[in-house]
BAKESE-847998 format. One line per field, with one value per residue (C-alpha): residue number from 1; x, y, z; residue in one letter. Coordinates in steps of 0.1 Angstrom, whole numbers, plus 5000, padded with zeros to 4 digits. Layout:
resi <- NUM|...;
X <- X|...;
Y <- Y|...;
Z <- Z|...;
resn <- A|...;
***
This chain:
resi <- 1|2|3|4|5|6|7|8|9|10|11|12|13|14|15|16|17|18|19|20|21|22|23|24|25|26|27|28|29|30|31|32|33|34|35|36|37|38|39|40|41|42|43|44|45|46|47|48|49|50|51|52|53|54|55|56|57|58|59|60|61|62|63|64|65|66|67|68|69|70|71|72|73|74|75|76|77|78|79|80|81|82|83|84|85|86|87|88|89|90|91|92|93|94|95|96|97|98|99|100|101|102|103|104|105|106|107|108|109|110|111|112|113|114|115|116|117|118|119|120|121|122|123|124|125|126|127|128|129|130|131|132|133|134|135|136|137|138|139|140|141|142|143|144|145|146|147|148|149|150|151|152|153|154|155|156|157|158|159|160|161|162|163|164|165|166|167|168|169|170|171|172|173|174|175|176|177|178|179|180|181|182|183|184|185|186|187|188|189|190|191|192|193|194|195|196|197|198|199|200|201|202|203|204|205|206|207|208|209|210|211|212|213|214|215|216|217|218|219|220|221|222|223|224|225|226|227|228|229|230|231|232|233|234|235|236|237|238|239|240|241|242|243|244|245|246|247|248|249|250|251|252|253|254|255|256|257|258|259|260|261|262|263|264|265|266|267|268|269|270|271|272|273|274|275|276|277|278|279|280|281|282|283|284|285|286;
X <- 5093|5078|5043|5025|4992|4972|4953|4920|4930|4957|4935|4921|4956|4966|4936|4946|4982|4972|4949|4976|5006|4999|5036|5052|5019|5030|5062|5044|5014|5037|5057|5026|5010|5043|5046|5010|5017|5048|5031|5002|5022|5048|5051|5068|5080|5102|5106|5101|5124|5132|5165|5174|5167|5135|5106|5078|5045|5014|5031|5012|5030|5012|5020|5018|4984|4968|4952|4974|4995|4997|5004|5035|5032|5048|5081|5078|5075|5051|5042|5017|5011|5020|4996|5017|5047|5081|5095|5070|5071|5061|5046|5054|5038|5032|5021|5050|5073|5080|5063|5090|5088|5108|5114|5115|5129|5125|5111|5138|5134|5133|5132|5145|5128|5140|5114|5127|5109|5089|5103|5086|5051|5056|5061|5027|5009|5019|5000|5001|4971|4952|4981|4993|4962|4945|4915|4893|4902|4891|4858|4859|4854|4887|4893|4925|4938|4948|4984|4975|4959|4991|5014|4996|4980|4996|4981|5005|4996|4984|4951|4943|4953|4926|4899|4874|4895|4876|4840|4830|4861|4852|4881|4874|4900|4889|4917|4937|4969|4997|5002|4969|4955|4924|4894|4893|4861|4856|4819|4810|4817|4813|4814|4804|4831|4859|4881|4868|4901|4913|4944|4973|4997|5028|5051|5038|5041|5008|5003|4973|4961|4939|4932|4929|4963|4992|4987|5007|4990|4994|5023|5029|5053|5048|5043|5028|4991|4989|5012|5005|5026|5057|5051|5059|5029|5055|5071|5039|5036|5001|4972|4946|4917|4900|4865|4846|4849|4870|4900|4897|4906|4942|4946|4921|4901|4924|4909|4873|4873|4889|4925|4945|4975|5002|5033|5061|5084|5114|5145|5140|5163|5171|5184|5186|5159|5154|5119|5114|5080|5074|5043|5037|5008|4998|4972|4960|4945|4911;
Y <- 4614|4632|4646|4660|4676|4708|4730|4714|4678|4683|4676|4645|4633|4640|4620|4590|4591|4593|4563|4542|4551|4563|4565|4599|4616|4648|4655|4646|4668|4697|4693|4693|4723|4742|4733|4744|4778|4784|4772|4796|4827|4829|4865|4876|4911|4929|4959|4963|4987|4997|4999|5032|5018|5039|5022|5009|5021|5000|4969|4936|4909|4876|4839|4823|4807|4821|4854|4856|4888|4925|4958|4978|5011|5045|5031|5001|4978|4949|4925|4896|4863|4832|4803|4779|4758|4769|4771|4794|4815|4851|4869|4906|4928|4965|4985|4993|4967|4931|4905|4889|4853|4851|4818|4821|4790|4802|4831|4856|4891|4914|4904|4928|4924|4943|4951|4958|4982|4966|4985|4962|4971|5007|4996|4979|5013|5032|5061|5053|5073|5060|5053|5021|5007|4975|4981|4959|4981|5013|5030|5059|5061|5053|5046|5034|5034|4999|4991|4977|5010|5029|5006|5004|5039|5063|5095|5125|5139|5126|5145|5128|5095|5101|5108|5080|5058|5063|5066|5099|5117|5141|5154|5182|5197|5233|5245|5230|5248|5224|5221|5237|5225|5203|5208|5179|5175|5148|5141|5175|5210|5222|5259|5287|5312|5292|5267|5232|5217|5187|5185|5167|5148|5137|5113|5127|5164|5184|5206|5228|5235|5264|5269|5307|5314|5298|5290|5275|5249|5255|5233|5223|5233|5260|5247|5255|5261|5224|5204|5173|5188|5181|5144|5119|5094|5066|5075|5069|5038|5043|5067|5067|5092|5099|5110|5117|5140|5115|5129|5161|5140|5139|5169|5193|5218|5213|5179|5191|5188|5154|5142|5126|5106|5100|5078|5077|5048|5042|5020|4985|4957|4930|4927|4957|4959|4982|4988|5004|5017|5034|5050|5071|5094|5118|5146|5171|5204|5210;
Z <- 5425|5395|5395|5364|5373|5370|5395|5387|5394|5420|5451|5435|5428|5464|5476|5454|5466|5502|5499|5483|5504|5540|5549|5548|5544|5562|5541|5509|5516|5526|5494|5472|5489|5486|5449|5443|5460|5440|5407|5411|5422|5395|5385|5353|5346|5322|5298|5260|5241|5205|5186|5203|5238|5242|5259|5237|5252|5247|5234|5239|5258|5260|5265|5231|5222|5254|5265|5295|5293|5298|5281|5286|5306|5299|5309|5286|5316|5320|5348|5350|5366|5346|5349|5329|5337|5323|5297|5280|5248|5250|5219|5219|5193|5185|5155|5132|5148|5140|5163|5185|5199|5231|5250|5288|5305|5340|5360|5352|5366|5348|5311|5284|5250|5219|5191|5156|5133|5105|5075|5050|5063|5052|5016|5015|5012|4980|4964|4927|4913|4884|4862|4878|4894|4882|4861|4883|4913|4896|4905|4881|4843|4826|4789|4774|4738|4728|4722|4688|4678|4689|4669|4636|4635|4610|4624|4621|4655|4689|4688|4654|4671|4697|4671|4671|4694|4727|4736|4752|4737|4708|4687|4662|4638|4634|4612|4583|4593|4601|4638|4646|4679|4677|4700|4724|4746|4771|4777|4762|4774|4809|4805|4781|4789|4806|4788|4782|4773|4793|4814|4797|4820|4800|4820|4852|4843|4838|4807|4802|4767|4755|4718|4722|4739|4755|4792|4820|4842|4879|4889|4853|4825|4800|4765|4731|4726|4717|4739|4718|4690|4712|4709|4682|4681|4677|4710|4730|4752|4765|4767|4794|4797|4831|4821|4854|4884|4903|4885|4906|4937|4923|4901|4917|4896|4867|4861|4860|4822|4822|4823|4795|4808|4783|4790|4766|4758|4780|4779|4792|4803|4779|4743|4721|4694|4664|4650|4617|4604|4571|4557|4526|4520|4493|4494|4468|4475|4462;
resn <- M|N|F|N|M|N|N|R|A|I|F|S|Q|V|K|N|I|L|S|V|N|K|K|G|I|G|P|L|L|G|F|L|L|L|S|L|G|L|Y|S|Q|T|S|L|Q|G|V|V|V|D|N|S|G|A|P|V|I|G|A|T|V|V|V|Q|S|T|A|N|G|A|L|T|D|E|N|G|A|F|R|F|T|V|N|Q|S|F|P|I|I|L|S|V|S|F|I|G|Y|E|T|Q|Q|V|E|V|K|E|A|Q|S|P|I|R|I|L|L|L|E|A|V|N|D|L|E|E|V|V|V|V|G|Y|G|T|Q|R|R|K|E|L|T|G|A|V|A|S|V|S|R|K|H|L|E|Y|N|T|S|P|S|V|D|A|L|L|S|G|A|L|A|G|V|N|V|T|Q|S|S|G|Q|P|G|A|P|A|S|V|R|I|R|G|G|N|S|I|N|A|S|N|D|P|L|Y|V|I|D|G|F|P|Y|F|S|D|N|S|S|T|K|V|G|F|G|G|I|E|G|E|S|N|P|L|N|L|L|N|P|S|D|I|E|S|I|E|V|L|K|D|V|S|A|T|A|I|Y|G|S|R|G|S|N|G|V|I|L|I|N|T|K|K|G|Q|K|G|K|S|A|V|N|Y|Q|Y|S|L|G|Q|S|Q|S|A;
***
């Protein structure tokens, strides 16, 4: 004889059965009461470990789609009463580990559950700075030189390339000497005595420029008084300018006058390509 019932309706089912069949009431009633006792007192226990066999403390072990479960103790052990009929599916989870679904067909004792580290979860959080964030996610003032401006501009130097290309960036050529550094100011000057030159970051390496003398940026690389002289304008892939104080969150006090991020062109996968650009200019001294 097969009975399918729950705790709430079991006594009504017994009453119906007894009213229909009055023979064998004693054995049948004893069987039902024994089944009810065993059904409501099923205890499940086990241990949760990691790859090295160490216990996982504080892991959540619950019966799937229910709130019936427990947390593992300092030994990785758990124990709770199961209110469902077997087989059941246990859901085991913990921060930094993959959630495991374990099927338990009967009240085994104890159950050993292995949790695997979730390596992929660590790759979801990456510190990229301003250079690789989407523009819609930025909260600071960032200006970029368009790719079209970089491709078709015939400026002999990078500082001349910036002249008039970005709002809030003032480029002044104070000398006619070839290679002379230009005065670059982002949103005006901030100091009377100290340098007002911005911080240049070329391919991730910081350069500090000062028109009066050669300086080395803290943590940067020593260069000429004008680091932009080291670059060919045709080799530049992108230029981004950080214009507000949020740049100091990444570069510290060096970014107080603004930061100019310059990325140069690099090799890419695919077919080889050759680009040729020619320009001719003539000037006459006054």
